[in-house]
N, C-alpha and C positions, 0 to 999 in steps of 0.2 A: 504494500500500500504506500502510495507516495502522497506527500502534502504539496499543495499548490498555493502560492501567494500571488494574488492578482491585484495590481494597482490600476485603477481606472480614473479617468477624468471624463465625465459625460456632461455635455452642454446641450440642453433642450431649448430650442427657440419657441417651438409651439408643439403642443400635444393635444390631439383631438381623440376623444373617446366617444364612440357612437352609442354604446350600450353598456350598462352596468347591471349585473344581476347578483343574486345572493351567492353565486358560486364563481364569481369573476376573479381572475388573477391578473394583475398587471405587474410585469417585471421589467425593470430597466437595469441592465448590467448583469453581473454574474451572481449566482447564489449557490451555496453548497447544496442546499436542499430546500424544497418548498413543501411544507406540511400543511394539509388542509385543517381549517379550524372553522367551526360554525358555532355561533353563539346567538341566542335569542333572548332579548331583554324586554321586560314589561315595565319600562321606566315610568309610565303614567299610572300604574296600579290599576289597570282596567280589569274588570271581572267578567266581561262578556264581549261578544263581537260588536263591531262598529255598526251603526244604523245604516240601512240601505239608502242610497241616494234617491231622491224623488223631488216632487215639486216643493215640498216643505223644506228641503235641504239642497238648494241648487249648488252646483259645482262652480267654484270661482276660479277663473284663470288669471294668472299673472303674466303680462306680456314680457317676453324676453327679447333682447336685441338679436338680430341676425348675426351669425358668425362672420367674422371678417375674413 
C-alpha cells in the first residue's frame, strides 16, 4: 500500500449546478474516499405532514434574476 500526497490549487471562476437532490455529491479536487451520509432533521418540531396546497394556501413565488 502506498501513500499519496497531492497538493492542488483550484480556481473556480463560475460554477453552475443544474440540480441538487438528497443524494447529490459535488466534488472539486481529489478525495481519498467519499462516504455516503444521510441525515434527516425535524428542526421545526413538526408532528404531522404539511397541509396540502389549495386555494386557502396559495403558493408564493419569489422572482429570481436570470443567470448571466
